[in-house]
Steps between C-alpha positions, in 0.01 A plus 500: 500500500646841402540786746200690359279190521606472867400862547158430343460196727576713807826320580698822448386841616507813286408862530183472288329808370221342294360152454202340332413143409746494206787743571719639778699825509772550759807713568828374351758405765777669302340813353657670200277811529317685778196289410574145385209257500488145366175370350454126455223265396402259777502209256853405401596626157868446423563810290343762276541273198262251667228739619159488337323800352217442749733532801656816355155648436418455870845600623503833317229673708652350816836662420325827416328491841837441669640809325200703613530375861869593506425847360704459182219456249517868397872574543608186317672173569704231333358152450764231449479127441821300465451192287734203521864472601637737235224750581609516863218295653621383841181338633328260260151625578355778286533833678474863400708772659314828551756776564429865568507779751777694321619583150660170409825490302506291187814292532401174335769245428716649778587306814604807702280601793285802430661779703224755441230295675 
């Protein structure tokens, strides 16, 4: 069982901000921005390449609600999904990163820590 499935099962605690019968949103343990939320489906989906259109159709308004709850729906935010090993996916359970709360630098393909955040 992956770490996110353990979280869904209640075996691991998290700082949840929103939950419904299909999705959970919680604060990232290692934030890369002032606001850094992870959004996952409760049912295990390995990666973005495996997710169905139906799950994405339901996940979209959930993520939008998370942005609104965190107060970044108007100012803007970055939505990131890492897909597979070469895409930087570290946990093999589909998850979206919602980052905001500041003007975010665009330093893709760079492994240096972001000094301005």
